[in-house]
C-alpha positions as CSV (number, residue, x, y, z in Angstrom):
1,M,68.8,61.6,-114.5
2,L,72.0,59.7,-113.2
3,I,74.9,61.0,-111.9
4,E,78.0,59.0,-111.5
5,T,79.4,58.4,-108.5
6,S,82.5,56.4,-107.0
7,K,80.1,53.2,-105.6
8,G,77.5,53.7,-109.1
9,K,74.7,55.9,-110.5
10,I,72.5,57.7,-108.1
11,P,69.1,59.8,-109.6
12,L,69.7,63.7,-109.5
13,N,66.4,63.9,-107.3
14,K,67.6,61.9,-104.7
15,I,70.2,64.5,-103.6
16,A,68.7,68.3,-105.3
17,T,65.5,69.5,-105.8
18,L,64.6,70.5,-109.8
19,D,62.8,74.0,-110.2
20,A,61.8,75.1,-113.6
21,A,62.4,79.0,-113.6
22,K,62.1,81.3,-116.2
23,E,66.0,83.5,-116.5
24,P,66.9,86.5,-119.4
25,S,68.8,85.5,-122.5
26,S,71.3,88.0,-121.5
27,I,72.3,90.3,-119.3
28,S,72.8,94.2,-119.1
29,R,74.2,96.2,-117.1
30,D,74.7,100.5,-116.7
31,G,77.1,101.3,-113.6
32,L,77.2,98.2,-112.2
33,E,73.8,98.1,-112.1
34,Y,71.0,96.0,-114.0
35,T,69.4,97.3,-116.2
36,L,66.3,96.8,-118.6
37,E,65.6,98.3,-121.5
38,V,62.2,99.1,-123.1
39,Y,62.5,100.7,-126.9
40,G,59.1,102.5,-128.8
41,N,58.7,103.9,-131.7
42,R,57.2,107.3,-132.9
43,E,55.2,108.5,-135.9
44,K,54.0,112.0,-135.8
45,G,53.8,113.0,-132.0
46,A,56.0,115.2,-130.5
47,I,58.4,113.5,-128.5
48,S,57.3,116.3,-125.3
49,H,53.6,115.0,-125.8
50,I,54.3,111.3,-125.9
51,M,56.4,111.5,-122.6
52,E,53.4,113.9,-121.3
53,N,51.1,111.4,-121.8
54,F,53.8,108.5,-120.4
55,E,54.8,110.5,-117.1
56,K,50.9,111.0,-116.7
57,H,50.0,107.4,-116.7
58,L,53.2,106.2,-114.7
59,E,52.2,108.2,-111.7
60,E,49.6,105.4,-111.5
61,V,52.1,103.1,-111.2
62,T,54.4,102.1,-108.1
63,L,57.8,100.7,-108.7
64,P,59.2,98.2,-106.7
65,Q,61.9,99.4,-104.5
66,G,65.4,99.5,-105.6
67,V,64.1,100.0,-109.1
68,V,64.7,103.0,-110.3
69,L,63.5,104.8,-114.4
70,E,65.4,106.5,-116.5
71,Q,63.7,108.7,-119.6
72,V,66.8,108.1,-122.1
73,G,66.7,108.2,-125.9
74,D,64.8,111.4,-128.1
75,I,63.4,112.9,-125.0
76,K,67.2,113.1,-123.0
77,Q,68.1,114.2,-126.8
78,F,65.4,116.9,-126.9
79,K,65.7,118.1,-123.4
80,A,69.7,119.0,-123.7
81,A,69.0,120.3,-127.2
82,A,66.3,122.5,-126.1
83,G,68.4,123.9,-123.4
84,R,70.8,124.9,-126.0
85,M,68.3,126.4,-128.0
86,I,66.9,128.2,-125.0
87,G,70.3,130.0,-125.0
88,A,70.8,130.4,-128.3
89,I,67.9,132.4,-128.2
90,I,68.5,134.5,-125.4
91,I,72.0,135.4,-127.3
92,A,69.8,136.4,-130.0
93,V,67.8,138.1,-128.2
94,V,70.7,140.1,-126.6
95,L,72.4,140.5,-129.8
96,I,69.2,142.4,-131.4
97,F,69.1,144.6,-128.7
98,F,72.7,145.5,-128.9
99,T,72.0,146.3,-131.9
100,L,69.1,148.2,-132.0
101,I,70.6,150.6,-129.1
102,V,73.5,151.6,-131.9
103,M,71.1,151.7,-134.5
104,F,68.4,154.2,-132.4
105,A,70.7,155.4,-129.6
106,N,68.1,155.4,-127.3
107,V,67.6,152.5,-125.0
108,K,63.6,152.9,-124.4
109,I,63.3,152.6,-128.4
110,A,65.3,149.4,-128.4
111,L,63.0,148.1,-125.6
112,M,60.0,149.1,-127.2
113,I,60.7,147.2,-130.5
114,L,61.5,144.3,-127.9
115,F,58.1,144.5,-126.8
116,S,57.0,143.0,-130.3
117,I,58.4,139.6,-129.5
118,P,56.4,138.6,-126.7
119,L,53.3,139.6,-128.8
120,T,54.2,136.4,-131.2
121,I,54.1,134.1,-128.6
122,I,50.9,134.8,-127.6
123,G,49.8,133.9,-131.4
124,A,52.0,131.0,-131.7
125,S,50.8,129.0,-128.6
126,W,47.4,129.8,-129.4
127,T,47.6,128.7,-133.4
128,M,49.7,125.4,-131.5
129,L,46.9,124.5,-129.1
130,S,44.1,125.1,-131.8
131,V,45.6,122.6,-133.7
132,G,46.8,119.9,-130.6
133,Y,50.8,120.5,-131.2
134,H,53.2,120.5,-128.5
135,I,56.8,122.2,-128.0
136,S,59.0,120.9,-130.5
137,M,62.4,121.5,-131.8
138,P,60.7,122.5,-134.9
139,A,58.7,124.9,-132.9
140,M,61.5,126.7,-130.9
141,M,63.1,127.3,-134.8
142,G,59.9,128.7,-136.1
143,F,59.8,131.3,-132.7
144,M,63.2,132.6,-133.8
145,L,62.0,133.0,-137.1
146,L,59.5,134.9,-135.9
147,S,61.9,137.2,-133.8
148,G,63.6,138.4,-136.7
149,V,60.4,139.2,-138.9
150,I,58.2,141.1,-136.1
151,V,61.2,143.1,-135.2
152,N,62.0,144.5,-138.8
153,N,57.9,144.9,-138.6
154,A,58.4,147.1,-135.4
155,I,61.5,149.0,-136.6
156,L,60.1,149.7,-140.0
157,L,56.7,151.8,-137.5
158,I,59.1,153.4,-135.0
159,H,62.1,154.3,-137.7
160,F,59.5,156.0,-139.9
161,A,57.4,157.7,-136.8
162,L,60.9,158.9,-135.9
163,E,61.8,160.7,-139.1
164,Q,58.4,162.5,-139.0
165,I,58.9,163.8,-135.6
166,Q,62.3,165.4,-136.8
167,A,60.6,166.7,-139.7
168,G,58.2,168.6,-137.7
169,L,55.0,166.6,-136.6
170,N,54.4,166.4,-133.3
171,K,54.7,162.2,-132.1
172,K,50.6,161.2,-132.1
173,D,51.0,162.6,-135.7
174,A,54.1,160.9,-136.8
175,M,52.8,157.4,-135.4
176,M,49.8,157.4,-137.4
177,E,51.6,158.6,-140.9
178,S,53.8,155.8,-140.2
179,I,50.8,153.6,-139.2
180,K,48.9,154.7,-142.8
181,I,52.0,154.0,-145.0
182,R,54.1,151.0,-143.0
183,T,51.1,149.4,-142.7
184,R,51.1,147.8,-145.9
185,P,54.4,146.6,-146.2
186,V,54.2,145.1,-142.9
187,L,51.2,142.9,-143.9
188,M,52.8,142.1,-147.2
189,T,55.7,140.5,-145.0
190,A,53.2,138.6,-142.9
191,F,51.4,137.2,-145.0
192,A,53.8,136.0,-147.8
193,V,55.4,134.4,-145.2
194,S,52.1,132.5,-143.8
195,V,51.7,131.5,-147.3
196,G,54.9,130.3,-148.1
197,M,54.4,128.1,-145.0
198,L,51.0,126.8,-145.5
199,P,52.8,123.4,-147.0
200,V,55.1,123.1,-144.1
201,A,52.2,123.0,-141.4
202,Q,50.0,121.2,-143.6
203,G,52.6,118.2,-143.2
204,A,51.2,116.7,-146.6
205,A,54.4,115.7,-147.9
206,I,56.9,112.6,-146.5
207,G,59.3,113.5,-144.2
208,L,57.1,117.4,-143.7
209,E,54.8,116.3,-140.9
210,R,58.0,116.5,-137.9
211,L,58.0,120.2,-139.7
212,A,54.3,121.0,-139.0
213,P,55.1,123.0,-135.6
214,L,57.3,125.0,-137.4
215,G,54.7,126.0,-140.0
216,T,51.5,126.5,-137.4
217,V,54.1,128.8,-135.0
218,A,55.2,130.6,-137.9
219,I,51.4,131.0,-139.3
220,G,49.6,131.9,-136.1
221,G,52.3,134.1,-134.7
222,L,52.8,136.4,-137.4
223,I,49.2,136.8,-138.4
224,V,48.1,137.5,-134.9
225,G,51.6,139.3,-133.9
226,T,51.6,141.6,-136.9
227,F,48.2,142.9,-135.8
228,M,48.7,143.3,-132.2
229,T,52.3,145.2,-133.2
230,L,50.3,147.5,-135.2
231,V,48.4,148.4,-132.5
232,F,50.2,148.1,-129.1
233,I,53.8,149.1,-130.7
234,P,52.3,153.0,-131.6
235,I,50.4,153.1,-128.1
236,V,53.6,153.1,-126.3
237,F,55.4,154.6,-128.5
238,I,53.0,157.8,-127.9
239,W,52.8,157.3,-124.5
240,T,56.8,156.8,-123.8
241,V,58.8,158.8,-126.6
242,K,59.1,162.4,-125.2
243,E,59.5,164.7,-129.4
244,E,62.5,166.8,-127.6
245,N,64.9,164.1,-127.2
246,V,64.3,162.9,-131.2
247,K,64.3,166.7,-132.4
248,D,67.5,166.9,-130.5
249,K,69.4,164.2,-132.3
């Protein structure tokens, strides 16, 4: 390559050194910092599961000095939505608690009914682990669904037992009578919802696979939580409720 000068043309290599180098076709910045964006798409896997595997492999990588890795996109939206969902669940539990206090005029019984909610989490967690699902927004929606159904089952048992105590039975006989009469509708509700959630849990239809954790949580939580409710709620009721306090109302 020749360069025009006042004294004629001279070769470029006489005044400069030429080297070949690769440069980005475009430069992006965020907050005046250079950024390199890496995109990826997912099919069925939960975003939390994908990012867990990603972070596990990332521990083996040492980033150069001055390089910072930031996760954006679906995972950032998931964390923000999960925070809002947890807040909504806490508000829902508090509202249920105050509603139960108004219904039964007894804080102890209201707490006893709320005790049934963790029983569903046990069954839902076991089911999710057995099928290989991770925490996701549909799964958290399933937990909210479980809270309403399982609380209703506990209310059926306890309310009927309280009526029997007021009718003259002792608390043990009252709860046994409640179990005999209320077990059938409780089981019917649990199995009806579980059967209805089977297509969702299977995720067979197009677009339905992302809601599969919701169906899985609902089925596992209802089946296990219902049986545990029929066992633990009567035990806690007989252990904590005082007959004289119920009969005075």
